[in-house]
C-alpha positions as CSV (number, residue, x, y, z in Angstrom):
1,M,-14.8,29.4,-0.3
2,I,-18.1,29.4,-2.6
3,L,-16.3,28.0,-5.5
4,E,-14.5,25.3,-3.1
5,N,-18.1,24.1,-1.5
6,T,-20.0,23.6,-5.1
7,L,-21.3,20.0,-5.9
8,P,-19.3,19.3,-9.0
9,I,-16.1,19.7,-7.1
10,L,-17.3,17.7,-4.0
11,L,-18.3,14.9,-6.7
12,S,-14.7,15.2,-8.3
13,R,-13.1,15.0,-5.1
14,L,-15.5,12.0,-4.1
15,D,-14.9,10.2,-7.4
16,F,-11.0,10.0,-7.4
17,A,-11.3,9.2,-3.7
18,F,-13.3,6.1,-4.6
19,I,-11.1,5.3,-7.6
20,T,-7.7,5.5,-5.4
21,S,-9.4,3.8,-2.7
22,M,-10.3,0.8,-4.8
23,H,-6.4,0.9,-6.7
24,I,-4.8,0.8,-3.5
25,L,-6.5,-2.7,-2.3
26,W,-4.3,-4.2,-4.9
27,T,-0.9,-2.6,-5.4
28,P,0.6,-2.8,-1.8
29,V,-0.1,-6.7,-2.2
30,T,1.8,-6.8,-5.7
31,I,4.6,-5.1,-4.2
32,G,5.1,-6.9,-1.2
33,M,4.0,-10.3,-2.2
34,S,6.3,-10.2,-5.3
35,W,9.3,-10.0,-2.6
36,L,7.6,-13.2,-0.5
37,L,7.3,-15.1,-3.7
38,F,10.9,-14.4,-4.4
39,L,11.8,-15.7,-1.0
40,L,9.8,-18.9,-1.1
41,E,11.4,-19.6,-4.4
42,W,14.8,-19.0,-3.2
43,A,14.0,-21.2,0.0
44,W,13.0,-24.2,-2.5
45,L,16.2,-23.9,-4.6
46,R,18.4,-23.4,-1.3
47,S,16.8,-26.2,0.5
48,G,15.5,-28.5,-2.2
49,N,12.4,-28.8,0.0
50,E,9.2,-29.5,-2.1
51,K,6.9,-27.6,0.4
52,W,8.5,-24.3,-0.6
53,Y,7.9,-25.0,-4.1
54,R,4.3,-25.9,-3.6
55,L,3.6,-22.8,-1.6
56,Q,5.3,-20.6,-4.0
57,R,3.0,-22.0,-6.9
58,F,0.1,-21.8,-4.8
59,F,0.6,-18.0,-3.6
60,E,1.7,-17.3,-7.3
61,K,-2.0,-18.1,-8.6
62,L,-3.2,-15.5,-6.0
63,F,-0.7,-12.7,-6.9
64,I,-1.7,-13.0,-10.8
65,V,-5.2,-12.5,-10.1
66,N,-4.3,-9.5,-7.7
67,F,-1.7,-8.1,-10.2
68,G,-4.7,-8.1,-13.1
69,A,-6.7,-6.3,-10.7
70,G,-4.1,-3.7,-10.0
71,V,-3.4,-3.1,-13.7
72,A,-7.3,-2.7,-14.6
73,T,-7.9,0.0,-11.7
74,G,-4.7,1.6,-12.4
75,V,-5.8,2.3,-15.9
76,T,-9.1,3.9,-14.8
77,M,-6.9,6.2,-12.3
78,E,-4.7,7.1,-15.0
79,M,-8.1,8.2,-17.0
80,A,-9.6,9.9,-13.9
81,F,-6.4,12.4,-13.7
82,G,-7.3,13.8,-17.2
83,I,-10.9,13.6,-16.8
84,L,-11.6,14.8,-13.4
85,Y,-8.5,17.0,-12.6
86,G,-7.5,18.3,-16.5
87,P,-6.2,21.9,-14.9
88,F,-4.1,20.0,-12.3
89,S,-2.8,17.7,-15.0
90,Q,-1.6,20.5,-17.1
91,A,-0.3,22.4,-14.4
92,V,2.0,19.5,-13.0
93,G,2.9,18.3,-16.5
94,P,6.5,19.6,-16.5
95,F,7.2,17.4,-13.2
96,F,4.3,14.8,-13.5
97,G,5.0,13.9,-16.9
98,N,8.8,13.0,-16.5
99,I,8.1,11.2,-13.1
100,L,5.3,9.0,-14.6
101,G,7.6,8.5,-17.9
102,F,10.3,7.2,-15.3
103,E,7.7,4.8,-13.8
104,T,6.6,3.5,-17.3
105,I,10.3,2.6,-18.2
106,T,12.0,1.4,-14.9
107,A,9.0,-0.1,-13.6
108,F,6.4,-1.0,-16.4
109,M,8.4,-2.0,-19.2
110,Y,10.9,-3.5,-16.8
111,E,8.2,-5.5,-14.9
112,A,6.3,-6.5,-18.0
113,G,9.2,-8.7,-19.4
114,F,9.9,-10.5,-16.6
115,I,6.6,-11.0,-15.2
116,G,5.9,-13.2,-18.4
117,L,9.0,-15.3,-17.6
118,M,8.1,-15.5,-14.1
119,I,4.4,-16.7,-14.8
120,F,4.9,-18.6,-18.0
121,G,8.7,-19.5,-17.5
122,W,8.2,-22.8,-15.5
123,G,9.4,-25.6,-17.7
124,K,11.0,-23.4,-20.3
125,I,14.0,-21.4,-18.6
126,G,16.4,-22.4,-15.9
127,K,15.9,-22.2,-12.2
128,G,18.4,-19.6,-11.7
129,M,17.0,-17.8,-14.7
130,H,13.4,-18.2,-13.2
131,L,14.7,-16.8,-9.8
132,F,16.4,-14.0,-11.4
133,S,12.9,-13.0,-13.4
134,T,10.9,-13.4,-10.1
135,F,13.4,-11.1,-8.1
136,N,13.3,-8.5,-10.9
137,V,9.1,-8.5,-11.0
138,A,9.7,-7.6,-7.2
139,L,12.2,-5.0,-7.6
140,S,10.4,-3.3,-10.5
141,S,7.0,-3.4,-8.3
142,S,8.8,-1.4,-5.8
143,L,10.4,1.1,-8.1
144,S,6.8,1.9,-9.3
145,A,5.8,2.6,-5.8
146,M,9.0,4.7,-5.5
147,W,7.9,6.9,-8.2
148,I,4.3,7.4,-7.3
149,L,5.4,8.2,-3.7
150,V,8.0,10.8,-5.2
151,A,4.7,12.4,-7.2
152,N,2.5,12.3,-4.2
153,G,5.1,13.3,-1.8
154,W,5.7,16.2,-3.8
155,M,2.1,17.2,-3.7
156,Q,2.4,17.1,0.2
157,S,5.8,19.2,0.2
158,P,6.3,20.8,-3.1
159,T,9.9,21.7,-3.5
160,G,12.3,22.2,-6.6
161,V,9.8,24.0,-8.3
162,V,8.2,27.4,-9.4
163,L,4.7,28.3,-10.6
164,K,5.3,30.1,-13.6
165,N,2.6,30.8,-16.1
166,G,0.1,28.3,-14.9
167,L,2.6,25.6,-15.0
168,F,5.1,24.0,-12.2
169,Q,8.4,24.3,-13.7
170,V,11.2,22.3,-12.1
171,T,14.2,24.5,-11.1
172,N,16.1,21.7,-9.0
173,W,15.3,17.8,-10.3
174,W,17.4,16.5,-7.0
175,T,15.0,18.6,-4.5
176,A,11.9,17.9,-6.3
177,I,12.4,14.4,-6.4
178,F,13.5,13.7,-3.1
179,N,11.1,16.0,-1.3
180,P,10.7,16.2,2.4
181,N,7.6,13.8,2.5
182,F,9.1,11.2,0.2
183,D,12.1,10.7,2.2
184,I,10.0,8.9,5.1
185,G,6.6,8.5,3.2
186,F,8.1,5.9,0.6
187,P,9.6,3.8,3.3
188,H,6.2,4.0,5.6
189,M,4.3,2.7,2.5
190,W,7.0,0.2,1.3
191,I,7.0,-1.4,4.7
192,A,3.3,-1.4,4.7
193,T,3.6,-3.5,1.4
194,L,5.4,-5.9,3.4
195,E,3.1,-6.0,6.4
196,L,0.2,-6.5,4.3
197,S,1.3,-9.3,2.4
198,L,3.0,-10.9,5.6
199,F,-0.8,-10.9,7.3
200,F,-2.0,-12.1,4.0
201,F,0.2,-15.1,4.1
202,A,-0.2,-15.7,7.6
203,A,-4.2,-15.4,7.5
204,V,-4.4,-17.6,4.6
205,S,-2.3,-20.3,6.7
206,A,-4.3,-19.8,9.8
207,W,-7.5,-20.6,7.6
208,F,-6.1,-23.8,6.0
209,I,-4.7,-24.8,9.9
210,L,-8.0,-24.0,11.1
211,K,-9.7,-26.3,8.7
212,N,-7.2,-29.1,8.9
213,R,-6.5,-28.6,5.2
214,N,-2.7,-29.1,4.4
215,A,-2.1,-28.0,7.9
216,D,1.5,-29.2,8.0
217,L,2.2,-27.6,5.0
218,F,0.9,-24.2,5.9
219,T,2.3,-24.4,9.2
220,T,5.6,-24.5,7.5
221,L,5.0,-21.1,6.1
222,L,3.3,-19.7,9.2
223,K,6.7,-20.0,11.2
224,P,8.9,-17.7,9.3
225,T,5.9,-15.3,8.6
226,L,5.4,-14.6,12.3
227,L,9.3,-14.4,12.6
228,A,9.5,-11.4,10.0
229,L,6.2,-9.8,11.5
230,I,8.0,-9.7,14.9
231,V,10.5,-7.3,13.1
232,I,8.1,-5.4,10.4
233,T,5.4,-4.5,13.0
234,P,7.2,-2.2,15.3
235,L,9.5,-1.2,12.7
236,Q,6.3,0.3,11.0
237,I,5.1,1.9,14.0
238,F,8.7,3.6,14.6
239,I,8.5,4.9,10.8
240,G,5.0,6.2,11.2
241,D,6.2,8.3,14.4
242,E,8.7,9.9,12.0
243,L,6.5,10.3,9.4
244,G,4.2,12.2,11.8
245,R,7.1,14.5,13.1
246,E,7.9,15.3,9.3
247,V,4.0,16.3,8.8
248,A,4.2,18.5,11.6
249,A,7.1,20.2,10.3
250,D,6.1,20.8,6.4
251,Q,2.3,20.1,6.7
252,P,1.1,21.7,10.1
253,T,-2.3,21.8,9.2
254,S,-2.5,18.2,8.5
255,L,-1.0,17.4,11.4
256,A,-3.4,19.4,13.6
257,A,-6.3,17.8,11.8
258,M,-5.0,14.4,12.4
259,E,-4.8,15.3,16.2
260,G,-7.8,17.5,16.7
261,H,-5.5,20.3,17.8
262,F,-6.9,23.6,17.7
263,H,-5.0,25.9,20.1
264,T,-1.2,26.0,20.2
265,Y,-1.5,27.6,23.5
266,L,-3.7,27.5,26.3
267,A,-5.4,30.4,27.8
268,N,-2.6,30.6,30.7
269,G,-0.2,30.9,27.7
270,K,1.3,27.6,28.2
271,P,1.6,25.3,25.2
272,D,-1.3,23.0,24.8
273,T,0.4,19.6,25.0
274,S,-2.7,17.4,25.4
275,W,-3.2,14.5,23.0
276,N,-6.9,13.9,22.2
277,L,-8.0,10.2,22.2
278,I,-11.5,11.0,21.1
279,A,-13.0,14.2,20.3
280,I,-16.0,16.0,18.5
281,P,-14.3,18.9,16.3
282,D,-16.0,21.6,14.8
283,V,-13.7,23.7,12.5
284,Q,-16.0,26.7,12.0
285,A,-16.0,27.2,15.9
286,G,-12.4,26.5,16.2
287,K,-12.5,24.0,18.9
288,N,-13.4,20.7,19.9
289,L,-17.2,20.3,21.5
290,F,-15.9,17.1,23.5
291,S,-12.6,15.6,23.9
292,I,-11.0,13.0,26.3
293,Q,-7.4,14.3,26.6
294,I,-4.1,12.9,28.0
295,P,-1.7,15.6,29.1
296,H,1.8,15.9,27.3
297,V,1.3,13.2,25.1
298,L,1.0,15.4,21.9
299,S,4.1,17.3,22.8
300,L,6.0,13.8,23.3
301,L,4.9,12.4,20.1
302,E,5.5,15.2,17.7
303,T,8.2,17.1,19.5
304,H,10.0,14.1,21.9
305,T,9.9,17.0,24.7
306,W,7.6,17.2,27.7
307,N,6.4,20.8,26.9
308,G,7.1,21.3,23.3
309,V,5.0,23.4,21.0
310,V,2.6,21.9,18.6
311,T,1.2,24.2,16.0
312,G,-2.6,24.1,16.3
313,M,-5.5,25.1,13.7
314,D,-5.4,28.7,15.4
315,H,-2.4,29.7,13.4
316,F,-4.3,29.4,10.2
317,P,-7.5,31.0,8.6
318,V,-10.6,28.8,8.5
319,K,-10.6,28.8,4.6
320,D,-6.7,26.8,4.9
321,R,-8.0,24.4,7.2
322,P,-8.9,20.8,6.3
323,N,-11.9,18.7,7.4
324,V,-11.1,17.3,10.7
325,W,-13.4,14.3,11.2
326,V,-12.0,12.2,8.6
327,P,-8.2,12.7,9.2
328,F,-8.6,12.5,13.2
329,Y,-10.5,9.3,13.3
330,A,-9.0,7.7,10.3
331,F,-5.5,8.4,11.8
332,R,-6.6,6.6,15.2
333,I,-8.0,3.7,13.3
334,M,-4.7,3.2,11.5
335,V,-2.8,3.8,14.6
336,A,-5.1,1.0,16.6
337,I,-4.5,-1.5,13.7
338,G,-0.9,-1.3,13.9
339,F,-0.6,-2.0,17.4
340,F,-3.1,-4.7,17.1
341,L,-0.9,-6.2,14.4
342,F,2.1,-5.9,16.6
343,F,0.1,-7.8,19.5
344,M,-0.8,-10.6,16.9
345,A,2.9,-11.1,16.1
346,L,3.9,-10.8,19.8
347,W,1.1,-13.5,20.5
348,G,2.3,-15.9,17.5
349,N,6.0,-15.7,18.8
350,L,5.0,-16.5,22.2
351,L,3.4,-19.6,20.9
352,R,6.7,-20.5,19.0
353,L,8.7,-19.9,22.4
354,R,6.6,-22.3,23.9
355,G,6.7,-24.9,21.4
356,E,3.3,-24.6,20.3
357,L,3.8,-23.8,16.4
358,T,2.9,-27.3,15.1
359,A,-0.2,-28.2,13.2
360,E,-1.6,-30.4,15.8
361,K,-0.7,-28.0,18.9
362,L,-1.9,-24.9,16.7
363,R,-5.6,-26.3,16.8
364,R,-5.6,-26.1,20.3
365,H,-5.6,-22.4,20.0
366,P,-8.6,-21.7,17.5
367,N,-9.0,-18.1,18.8
368,F,-5.1,-17.2,17.8
369,L,-5.9,-18.7,14.6
370,R,-9.5,-17.2,14.0
371,L,-8.0,-13.5,15.1
372,M,-4.9,-14.2,12.6
373,V,-7.5,-14.9,9.9
374,F,-9.3,-11.6,11.0
375,S,-6.0,-9.9,11.0
376,G,-5.5,-10.6,7.2
377,F,-8.2,-8.0,6.5
378,L,-7.2,-5.4,8.8
379,P,-4.0,-4.3,7.1
380,Y,-6.4,-3.4,4.2
381,L,-8.3,-0.8,6.5
382,A,-4.7,0.4,7.8
383,V,-3.5,1.2,4.3
384,W,-6.9,3.0,3.5
385,T,-7.2,4.9,6.5
386,G,-3.7,6.1,6.1
387,W,-4.3,7.2,2.6
388,W,-7.3,9.2,3.5
389,T,-5.6,10.8,6.4
390,R,-2.6,11.8,4.1
391,E,-5.0,13.1,1.4
392,I,-7.7,14.7,3.1
393,G,-5.2,16.1,5.5
394,R,-3.9,18.3,2.6
395,Q,-7.0,19.9,1.8
396,P,-7.8,22.4,0.6
397,W,-4.8,22.4,-1.3
398,V,-4.2,19.7,-4.2
399,V,-0.5,20.9,-4.2
400,Y,0.1,22.1,-0.7
401,G,0.3,25.4,-0.4
402,L,0.6,26.4,-4.3
403,M,-2.7,25.2,-6.1
404,R,-6.1,24.8,-4.4
405,T,-8.3,21.9,-5.3
406,W,-10.9,23.9,-6.8
407,Q,-8.2,25.2,-9.1
408,G,-7.1,21.7,-9.9
409,V,-10.6,20.2,-10.9
410,S,-12.1,20.0,-14.2
411,H,-15.1,22.2,-13.9
412,M,-18.0,19.7,-15.2
413,S,-21.5,20.0,-14.9
414,V,-23.4,17.8,-12.0
415,G,-24.8,15.6,-14.6
416,A,-21.4,14.8,-15.9
417,E,-19.8,14.2,-12.7
418,S,-22.4,11.8,-11.9
419,L,-22.2,9.9,-14.9
420,W,-18.3,9.2,-14.7
421,F,-18.9,8.4,-10.9
422,A,-21.5,5.9,-11.7
423,G,-19.4,4.4,-14.4
424,Y,-16.1,4.3,-12.3
425,I,-18.2,2.6,-9.5
426,A,-19.7,0.0,-11.7
427,F,-16.2,-0.8,-13.3
428,E,-14.3,-0.9,-9.9
429,L,-16.9,-3.1,-8.2
430,M,-16.9,-5.5,-11.4
431,V,-13.0,-5.8,-11.0
432,W,-13.3,-6.3,-7.0
433,S,-16.2,-9.0,-7.1
434,G,-14.2,-10.9,-10.0
435,A,-10.9,-10.8,-8.3
436,W,-12.6,-11.9,-4.9
437,Y,-14.5,-14.7,-7.0
438,F,-11.0,-16.1,-8.3
439,F,-9.8,-15.7,-5.1
440,S,-12.1,-17.7,-3.4
441,R,-11.8,-20.5,-5.9
442,I,-7.9,-20.7,-5.7
443,I,-8.4,-20.6,-2.0
444,K,-10.7,-23.6,-1.7
445,K,-9.0,-25.6,-4.2
446,G,-5.8,-25.4,-2.4
447,P,-2.2,-26.0,-3.4
448,D,-1.4,-28.5,-5.9
449,L,0.2,-31.3,-4.3
450,D,-0.3,-34.0,-7.0
451,S,1.7,-32.4,-10.0
452,P,5.5,-33.2,-10.5
453,V,7.9,-30.6,-9.1
454,V,8.8,-28.4,-12.1
455,G,12.7,-29.7,-12.9
456,S,12.2,-33.2,-11.4
457,S,13.3,-36.3,-13.2
458,D,9.3,-36.6,-14.1
459,T,9.4,-33.4,-16.1
460,A,11.2,-31.8,-18.9
461,A,14.0,-29.4,-17.8
462,S,11.4,-27.0,-16.4
463,G,12.8,-24.3,-14.2
464,G,15.8,-26.6,-13.8
465,G,17.5,-26.6,-17.1
466,I,16.9,-26.1,-20.6
467,A,13.6,-27.3,-22.1
468,Q,14.5,-29.9,-24.8
469,P,13.8,-29.1,-28.2
470,S,10.6,-31.1,-29.4
471,F,11.2,-30.8,-33.4
472,A,12.8,-33.6,-35.3
473,K,16.6,-34.0,-36.0
474,P,17.7,-33.0,-39.5
475,T,19.0,-35.9,-41.5
476,L,21.8,-36.3,-44.1
477,E,21.2,-38.7,-47.0
478,K,24.2,-40.0,-49.0
479,T,23.9,-39.8,-52.8
480,R,26.4,-41.0,-55.2
């Protein structure tokens, strides 16, 4: 315990937490928005409606900025593995090396070619090929997320390996890749990328409608966005519930921390089935100093029975218990946001049923539009708090049950840790501020409604055929 509580180890954890928290701001939008850009482009090609083309080109600019920020922060995260978690990187190399190699081949190299065609291909390749490129950007982004969740899910529920001579040696690749946490953790994260991107679309649309700028154009986008959200938001809540049950089965200390659940049984011998709405947890004392409880709710959530047994912290030594404060309240913030976003989807679709989804009529509902703009930021917070719940709930293990965090960190001095921390903070904030500067400029300028539509009669074949050659035609000269 003395080793685990030293300042250098705490700084390593805080440093990596900051790096991953900044990186995860960008990647979910890249994944989710790439699919939405594909759908916008498909709608344009299918219908011929110029509005979908204008919207696609506008949001593509925001996508490019977001993509660049994700790449920049992803590079520093790769560095941080080796610098901050050297022993861990070496130990998991036989597994992680292959998984990240698969990501490089099936996602990064794959994505690199098609994103070039997507961004620079307008006017140079056919419409069908451009749509195909956009689809492959979306698919490769999702493959990248899949491999990352394979690796992180394995850290949560390590299967298919043995720890031998300080290395995690793979005994069953299928079991290691399709570990119990991945099976439900990946769908939960992938749906989160769609939910975040849909609310990004909805928030930007609401802002333009509220400002009465291109209101008709963005009302056109808001309609299908709200329709998609009425499906995505409850689906995410359902998958989150399934993931909670998986955590209860394979990582009970994390579930106990998320719920502030210290006692498996009450003093009378009956299962403690109460769910803590709020609490003041004390890990060392092994109890909540104060809590507001609702009987039977915890049992219903985790076992789907009235009096089911949910394992509490008292089943584990104090040294194996995670911090409770952060997972407990981060989890509740995430859940509250999830239900609020569902409420916003319901509200928007109620307006649809009442025939209120026109630019003119929506401006009679400024509170809805303002809350929708506000809702654009909430999924970011939900992703943050969900990730913090996941990572802090796993402590004090870096690989659950097999390698403790203090065994995986690089044991640097406080000065070295502080220097890296300061450098990472400066770099990440520079990327963040630069991205938001360009975001604000793009949104302030708004969609380009003046330039000709690519592939129209006013342009070269752009995105709608083969670009015409610009070189002079060869000539033959007759000679006697």
